[in-house]
VMD Tcl script that draws the C-alpha trace (Angstrom):
set ca {
  {183.47 141.52 167.11}
  {179.90 139.37 168.59}
  {177.09 140.54 166.28}
  {175.77 142.68 168.85}
  {178.94 145.11 169.28}
  {178.93 145.49 165.17}
  {174.71 146.93 165.33}
  {175.78 148.37 168.55}
  {178.74 150.38 166.30}
  {176.71 150.75 163.38}
  {173.34 152.58 164.95}
  {176.36 154.79 167.00}
  {177.63 155.25 164.16}
  {174.11 156.03 161.89}
  {173.75 158.58 164.77}
  {176.16 160.42 165.18}
  {175.81 160.66 160.87}
  {172.02 162.02 161.32}
  {172.63 163.96 164.52}
  {175.95 166.39 162.81}
  {174.20 166.67 159.73}
  {171.18 168.20 161.83}
  {173.03 169.53 164.55}
  {173.65 173.76 163.70}
  {176.86 174.97 165.36}
  {174.62 178.34 165.99}
  {171.77 176.76 167.78}
  {174.44 174.41 169.67}
  {176.52 177.99 171.28}
  {173.14 179.98 171.64}
  {172.50 176.62 173.95}
  {175.36 176.63 175.60}
  {175.42 180.54 176.52}
  {172.28 180.10 178.20}
  {173.33 177.19 180.65}
  {175.68 179.73 181.63}
  {173.97 182.13 182.20}
  {171.34 179.93 184.00}
  {174.93 179.09 185.91}
  {175.86 182.32 186.62}
  {172.40 183.29 188.07}
  {172.51 180.02 190.64}
  {175.66 181.41 191.71}
  {174.90 185.28 192.33}
  {171.77 183.35 193.78}
  {173.78 181.16 196.36}
  {176.33 184.71 196.91}
  {172.49 186.58 198.08}
  {171.92 183.57 200.23}
  {174.44 183.48 202.04}
  {175.20 187.06 202.08}
  {171.34 187.34 203.58}
  {172.71 184.33 206.53}
  {175.36 186.62 207.03}
  {172.67 189.98 207.44}
  {170.67 187.03 210.17}
  {173.46 186.59 212.29}
  {174.66 189.73 213.02}
  {171.39 191.05 213.45}
  {171.43 187.89 215.89}
  {175.02 189.06 217.40}
  {173.61 192.22 217.54}
  {170.65 191.35 219.90}
  {172.25 189.40 222.21}
  {174.77 192.02 222.66}
  {172.09 194.20 223.95}
  {170.95 191.57 225.98}
  {174.29 191.35 227.57}
  {174.70 194.77 228.36}
  {170.76 195.18 230.27}
  {171.52 192.09 232.23}
  {175.14 193.62 233.27}
  {173.52 197.02 234.03}
  {170.18 194.74 236.02}
  {173.21 193.00 238.25}
  {174.60 196.31 238.84}
  {171.67 197.88 240.17}
  {170.43 194.52 241.88}
  {173.90 195.30 244.24}
  {173.32 198.87 244.93}
  {170.00 197.48 246.55}
  {172.05 194.43 248.19}
  {170.63 191.81 246.21}
  {173.43 189.86 245.90}
  {171.44 186.32 244.41}
  {170.02 188.92 241.24}
  {173.06 190.26 240.42}
  {174.95 187.04 240.30}
  {171.65 185.13 238.04}
  {171.63 188.38 235.58}
  {175.45 187.48 235.82}
  {175.20 183.90 234.75}
  {172.24 185.15 232.22}
  {175.15 187.76 230.60}
  {177.06 184.36 230.48}
  {174.76 182.48 228.70}
  {174.86 185.22 226.25}
  {178.53 185.68 225.49}
  {178.81 181.82 224.59}
  {176.24 182.85 222.19}
  {177.38 185.77 220.53}
  {180.71 183.36 220.10}
  {179.32 181.19 218.21}
  {177.46 183.09 216.46}
  {180.49 185.10 215.86}
  {182.19 182.02 214.18}
  {178.99 181.27 212.26}
  {179.46 184.75 210.88}
  {183.56 184.47 210.48}
  {182.11 181.58 207.82}
  {179.42 183.14 206.11}
  {181.32 186.14 205.48}
  {184.57 183.82 203.69}
  {181.79 182.35 201.65}
  {179.80 184.92 200.66}
  {183.38 186.67 199.53}
  {184.49 182.76 197.87}
  {181.05 182.94 195.58}
  {181.04 187.03 195.20}
  {184.82 186.08 193.54}
  {183.31 182.58 191.47}
  {180.29 184.83 190.25}
  {182.89 187.11 188.98}
  {185.16 184.78 187.32}
  {182.03 183.09 186.08}
  {180.77 186.49 184.46}
  {184.27 187.90 182.71}
  {184.07 184.05 181.05}
  {180.76 184.28 180.40}
  {181.33 187.62 178.83}
  {183.96 186.26 176.88}
  {181.98 183.34 175.86}
  {180.20 185.90 174.45}
  {181.78 187.25 172.28}
  {183.79 184.76 171.16}
  {180.09 182.69 170.23}
  {179.23 186.11 168.08}
  {182.27 186.17 166.56}
  {181.99 181.92 165.32}
  {178.21 182.93 164.25}
  {178.91 185.50 162.16}
  {181.84 183.66 160.33}
  {179.80 180.29 160.17}
  {176.73 182.72 158.75}
  {179.30 184.19 155.98}
  {180.99 181.31 155.65}
  {177.15 179.22 154.87}
  {175.99 182.38 152.29}
  {179.75 182.51 150.83}
  {179.41 177.96 149.93}
  {175.28 178.54 149.14}
  {176.81 181.35 146.21}
  {179.23 179.07 145.13}
  {177.31 175.67 144.77}
  {174.30 178.42 142.92}
  {177.19 179.68 140.63}
  {178.99 175.83 140.13}
  {175.24 174.49 138.99}
  {175.84 171.13 142.18}
  {173.39 172.78 144.94}
  {169.95 170.82 144.91}
  {168.02 173.89 144.51}
  {169.73 175.10 141.33}
  {169.81 171.35 140.09}
  {166.22 171.39 139.62}
  {166.19 174.51 138.37}
  {168.52 173.31 135.64}
  {166.54 170.10 135.21}
  {163.83 172.56 134.41}
  {165.04 174.30 131.73}
  {166.43 171.18 130.12}
  {162.86 169.83 130.27}
  {161.51 172.72 128.89}
  {164.45 173.23 126.33}
  {163.61 169.63 125.25}
  {159.97 170.11 124.84}
  {160.64 173.40 122.50}
  {162.19 171.25 120.50}
  {160.31 168.51 120.34}
  {157.38 171.32 119.19}
  {159.48 172.98 116.59}
  {160.63 170.04 114.94}
  {156.70 168.34 115.09}
  {155.32 172.06 113.61}
  {157.59 171.48 110.62}
  {157.14 168.20 110.20}
  {153.27 168.98 109.68}
  {154.05 172.22 107.59}
  {155.52 169.99 105.02}
  {153.62 167.17 104.94}
  {150.72 170.09 104.76}
  {152.61 171.22 101.94}
  {153.32 167.82 99.88}
  {149.52 167.19 100.39}
  {149.71 164.39 101.84}
  {147.63 166.06 105.39}
  {144.63 168.12 104.34}
  {144.47 171.51 105.57}
  {140.62 172.12 107.43}
  {141.75 174.99 108.69}
  {139.75 177.01 105.54}
  {143.01 176.96 103.78}
  {142.23 176.50 99.48}
  {142.00 172.26 98.55}
  {143.75 170.50 96.00}
  {147.24 171.10 97.17}
  {148.05 168.90 94.58}
  {147.43 171.27 91.76}
  {149.21 174.22 93.86}
  {152.32 172.56 94.65}
  {152.43 171.45 90.00}
  {151.70 174.89 89.63}
  {154.57 175.98 91.64}
  {156.55 173.48 90.52}
  {156.00 175.44 86.81}
  {156.40 178.25 88.61}
  {160.67 177.52 89.25}
  {160.88 175.62 86.24}
  {159.97 179.01 83.93}
  {162.18 180.58 86.65}
  {164.75 179.07 85.46}
  {164.14 178.84 81.98}
  {164.38 182.88 82.22}
  {167.65 183.10 84.11}
  {169.21 180.28 81.08}
  {167.82 182.93 78.92}
  {169.72 186.67 80.42}
  {172.86 184.21 80.66}
  {172.50 183.43 77.07}
  {171.88 187.04 75.92}
  {174.81 188.34 78.62}
  {177.29 186.01 76.78}
  {175.95 186.82 73.27}
  {174.63 183.53 72.34}
  {171.08 185.23 71.84}
  {168.92 187.95 73.20}
  {166.21 188.05 75.39}
  {163.35 188.97 75.24}
  {162.53 191.93 77.64}
  {158.85 191.02 78.20}
  {159.21 187.57 78.05}
  {161.19 188.53 81.50}
  {159.06 190.67 83.18}
  {156.22 189.21 82.22}
  {157.59 185.08 83.66}
  {157.60 183.55 80.32}
  {160.33 181.82 78.96}
  {161.52 183.79 75.07}
  {160.43 181.88 71.66}
  {162.68 180.96 69.84}
  {161.33 180.98 66.63}
  {162.54 184.78 66.78}
  {166.26 183.36 66.40}
  {166.90 182.93 62.97}
  {164.67 186.30 61.82}
  {167.73 188.14 64.20}
  {170.50 185.57 63.01}
  {170.30 186.88 58.29}
  {170.03 191.27 60.28}
  {173.47 190.38 62.20}
  {174.86 189.27 59.30}
  {173.80 191.42 57.13}
  {175.68 194.53 59.33}
  {178.21 192.71 60.90}
  {179.69 189.92 58.18}
  {183.32 189.75 60.28}
  {181.72 189.13 63.45}
  {179.18 186.52 62.13}
  {182.11 185.24 60.27}
  {184.26 184.59 64.12}
  {181.15 184.13 65.84}
  {180.01 180.50 63.33}
  {184.21 179.45 63.69}
  {183.15 177.86 67.22}
  {179.85 176.34 66.12}
  {181.25 174.71 63.28}
  {184.29 173.66 65.35}
  {181.28 172.09 68.00}
}
mol new
graphics top color blue
foreach p $ca { graphics top sphere $p radius 0.5 }
foreach p [lrange $ca 0 end-1] q [lrange $ca 1 end] { graphics top cylinder $p $q radius 0.2 }
display resetview
C-alpha cells in the first residue's frame, strides 16, 4: 500500500470518527423528514402543473369545437344562398379545426394519464412520509430516553465527566480541610508547649503555666493514691486534703496507729503480720 493511500485511509477514518461523534440521530431524522416533505411538495407541485396543462387543453378543445360548429353553420348558410365556394371554404376550415382537436385530445389523454400517475405517486409518498414521521418520533423518543438513562447511570457510577469533576472537587476540598485541621492542631500543640508565643492577647510565660499544670497533675495522682490506700485500709485519706486538692500529710499516721492498736489488738496483730513477712 502506498503512502498516499495510507494517508487517505487514516484521514477518512479520523473524519468518520469525528463525524460519528458529532452526529445526532435526532437531527439526522429531522433532516431526512424535511427532505421527504420537500420531495412530496415537488410531486404535488408537478401534479398541479399537469392538471393545469390538462385543463388548458380542455379549454382549447372546447373553443375549437365551438368554432368548428360555427363553420358548419356558415357552410349551411352559404349553400342556402347558393354560395357553394363559401360553403366549401367553411367546411375546409372546419376540417382543419377537427385535426387540431384530435391532436389536442391526444395531448389531453397523455396529460390525464400523467396526472393520475403523479397523483398515485403523491399518495404513496404521503403515506411513506406519514409512516416515516411516526417511526422518526418513536426513534427520537427512544433515543432520548436511552440517553437520559445513560446519563443517570453514569452519574450514579461516577464515570461521567461532570460527576468526575465534582468528585475531584470534593476530594480536593477534603484534602485541604484535613491539611488545615492538621496545621491548626500542630499550632495548638506548639502554643501549649511554649515553643510559639501567643500574640493574641493571652498570658505570657506559658512555660510557668505548663509547670503548674504538671504539678497539678502530680497532685491529682497523690490524691488518687491516698484514696486507694484508704480503701485498702493502709491509711486514712484526709477529707480536707482531697477536697482542697492537697496531698495528705504523712505525719498523722503514727498518731493514729497506737489508738487503733489500743482499741483492737487482734486486728492490729493481723495487720502487722503481712508487714513483718514483707
